[in-house]
C-alpha positions as CSV (number, residue, x, y, z in Angstrom):
1,M,73.9,132.8,-110.7
2,N,71.8,135.6,-109.8
3,I,70.8,133.8,-106.6
4,L,74.3,133.3,-105.7
5,N,75.3,137.1,-106.3
6,S,72.3,138.1,-103.9
7,I,73.4,135.4,-101.1
8,K,77.1,136.9,-101.4
9,A,76.0,140.5,-101.3
10,F,73.7,139.5,-98.2
11,W,76.7,138.1,-96.2
12,L,78.9,140.9,-97.4
13,N,76.4,143.5,-96.3
14,S,76.2,141.9,-93.0
15,Y,80.1,142.1,-92.4
16,Q,80.7,145.3,-93.9
17,S,77.8,147.1,-92.0
18,D,79.2,146.2,-88.5
19,K,82.3,144.1,-88.4
20,I,82.3,144.2,-84.6
21,A,78.7,142.9,-84.5
22,F,79.4,140.6,-87.3
23,S,82.1,138.9,-85.1
24,F,79.8,138.5,-81.9
25,E,77.2,137.0,-84.4
26,L,79.8,134.5,-85.5
27,V,80.8,133.6,-82.0
28,S,77.0,133.2,-81.0
29,F,76.4,131.1,-83.9
30,L,79.3,128.8,-82.8
31,F,78.5,128.4,-79.0
32,T,74.9,127.9,-79.6
33,V,75.4,125.1,-82.1
34,T,77.9,123.5,-80.0
35,A,75.2,123.4,-77.1
36,S,72.7,122.1,-79.6
37,L,74.7,119.2,-80.8
38,T,75.7,118.5,-77.3
39,L,72.0,118.1,-76.5
40,A,71.2,116.2,-79.6
41,F,74.4,113.8,-79.0
42,N,73.3,113.3,-75.5
43,A,69.5,113.5,-75.8
44,K,68.9,110.6,-73.3
45,D,71.0,112.1,-70.3
46,P,72.4,115.6,-71.2
47,N,74.8,117.2,-68.8
48,M,73.5,120.6,-68.5
49,L,76.5,121.7,-66.9
50,Y,78.2,121.7,-70.5
51,V,75.0,122.8,-72.3
52,Y,73.9,126.1,-70.5
53,P,77.5,127.8,-70.6
54,N,77.5,127.7,-74.3
55,F,73.9,128.7,-74.6
56,F,74.7,131.7,-72.3
57,I,77.9,132.7,-74.2
58,G,76.0,132.2,-77.5
59,S,73.0,134.4,-76.2
60,L,75.0,137.1,-74.4
61,T,77.2,137.8,-77.6
62,Q,73.9,137.8,-79.7
63,C,72.3,140.2,-77.5
64,Y,75.5,142.7,-77.8
65,A,75.7,142.1,-81.7
66,S,71.8,142.9,-81.4
67,Y,72.6,146.0,-79.3
68,R,74.9,147.3,-81.7
69,R,72.7,146.8,-84.8
70,G,69.8,148.4,-83.2
71,A,67.7,145.1,-83.4
72,A,65.4,145.8,-80.1
73,W,63.4,142.5,-80.2
74,V,66.2,140.4,-81.0
75,M,68.2,141.9,-78.0
76,I,65.4,141.5,-75.6
77,L,64.9,138.0,-76.8
78,T,68.5,136.9,-76.3
79,A,69.0,138.9,-73.2
80,Y,65.8,136.9,-71.7
81,F,67.8,133.6,-72.9
82,S,70.8,134.8,-71.0
83,C,68.8,135.3,-67.8
84,V,67.1,131.8,-68.3
85,N,70.5,130.1,-68.8
86,V,71.8,131.5,-65.7
87,F,69.0,130.1,-64.0
88,G,69.2,126.8,-65.3
89,F,72.8,126.6,-64.8
90,G,72.0,127.3,-61.3
91,I,69.6,124.5,-61.0
92,A,71.9,121.8,-62.8
93,S,74.5,122.8,-60.3
94,N,72.2,122.6,-57.3
95,W,72.8,126.4,-56.3
96,W,69.1,126.8,-56.0
């Protein structure tokens, strides 16, 4: 039972410490899981025009949440992911 209380306290602390960041992290989770599942189910021929936008939204929302929480390295990593997803979407769209 002690483990369950620790898990509950972890999630409550995350929510209570910054409710806005927690909400952005939830959005990030939903969009990146959607993109990942899209890749998994269509691994032989994925349509990247659907994958990149989901990863982009997930990365961008996590970047903002990381900024709010003061997690510098996570923010830098997700900012990089956001840029790479824009680049990848441009290639998938034949823009460049």
